[in-house]
N, C-alpha and C positions, 0 to 999 in steps of 0.2 A: 402716137397710139393709132393703131389701125382700127377703123370703125367697123363693127360687124354688119353684115348684110342681114337685116331682119325684115320679116313681113310686117305689114301694117298692124296686124293683130298682135304680133310679138312686140312691136314698138309700143303699142297702147298699154301693154302690161309692164313696161319698164319703169323702174322707180325714178321719178323726176329728180329727187334730191341727188341721187348718184350722178345723173347725166348733167345736171346744172353745175355740180362740183367739178366734173371732168371738163366741161366747157370753160368754166371760170379759170381753172389752172392752165388750160391750153391757151386761152386768150391772153392771160397775163404773161405767160412765158413768151409767147410770140411777140407781144408788144414790147416787152422789156428787151428782148433780143434785137429788135429793130432799133430801139433807142441806143443800145450799146454799140451798134454798128456805126453810129454817127458820133460816138464819144460822150454820151451822157446817160444818166439813169432816169427812170420815170420819177422817182422821188425828187431828183434835182429839178426836173421840169415842174413838178407840183410846187416846189418851194418858190420858184420864179413866178409862177402863176399866182400863188397866194400872197405874194408881196408886190405885185404889179398894180398900179392904179388903172392900167389899161386892160385888166383882166379880172381877177377874183377879189381885188381889194380896191374898189373904186373910191373909197373915202381916203385912201392913202394911209401912211403911217408905217411904223415898224412893228414887228411882232417877235415875241420870244418863241423859243422852241416849244414850250408847253402850249402856247396859243396856236401855233401852227399845227401841232399834233391834234389839238381839239378841232381846228378847222378842217383837217383832213381825216377825221376819225371814221368817216363812212367808207373810205377807200384805202386808207393806209394799211399795209400788211404788217404783221408782227415783226418780221425780220427787217423792216425799213428803219434805219437809224438816221433820223433827221439831223441830229447833231453832227454826225460824221459827214453826211451829205452837204450840210451847210458849210462845214469847214472847207470842203473841196471848192465850193462856189465862192467862198471868201478868198481862198488862194488864187482862184482864177480872176478875181476882181469883179465878179458878177454880183456879189453881196458885200455889204459892210456890216460890222457889228458895233453898236455903241456901248458906252460904259455900263448901261443897264442890261446888256445882253440882248437887246432887240436887234433883229436883222432888218436890213433895208436893201432894196434892190438898187443897183447902180445903173447908170446909162448903159454901160457895157452889158449888164445883166438883162436889161430890157431889150437891147438889140439881140442878145442870145435867145431870149424867150420868143421873140418874133421869128428868128431863124429856126428854132427847134419846132415851133408850132407848124411850120411849113411841112414837116414830115407827117403830121397827123392824117391828112387826106389820103396819102398813099397807104398808110397802115390800115385805115378804115376800109379803103377800096379792096385791099387784099382779104381782109376779114369778111367782107360782104360779097366777095366774088361768087358769081353764080347763085346769088340769093336775091330774089325779087323783093322790092321794097314792100309790097303788099304782104308777102310771106313773113318778112321781118316784123312788120307791124303786128300781124296776127300772133306771131311767137311772143312778142313782148306783152300783148294783151292777155295771152294765156298765162304767162308767168305772173303778171300783175294780179290776175284772178286767183292763181294758186296762193300768192302772198296774202291776198285778202281772205281766202278760205282758211288759212292757217294762222292768221294774226290773232293771237290769244288776247290781245288788249281790246278786241271788239266783242261786245256782248252779243251772243247769238241766242235766239229762242231755243228752248229745250224741245227736243223731238219727243213727241208722245204718240202712243198708239203703235200700230204695226207697220207703219211705212213712213214715207217722207212727208 
């Protein structure tokens, strides 16, 4: 997508929901394309991370697909098929499945997780290219404030009278 050249006043009038959606789709597509270039998918990486005692499962143990889906619910996309992705990793010898259907990371899977993780800094660097850390932090603070402003679960005082 070619980004339009807009004045500051025009940018200030733009709908945040539209642009955050565009940014989300662009960032996900970029990240997934970089992962594909080195022979794996983002959900495969997430599976390895969520089964590693050295990453997101410090207490260890195996997990079922529903348990993994729940653990990844805040970032899993509708089209991500964890069962199919896990089958690929089982075939590669990176995961095993026990009789109860729980998935376990193997030593080869842990080695792969470490290798795959080495690609993350380059992906992040490309995404953050020409963006000052202070600007990035400001952007996140603005987004967090917008989230807070629109979080319907937070009770807000009623506005009365003629102004704020």
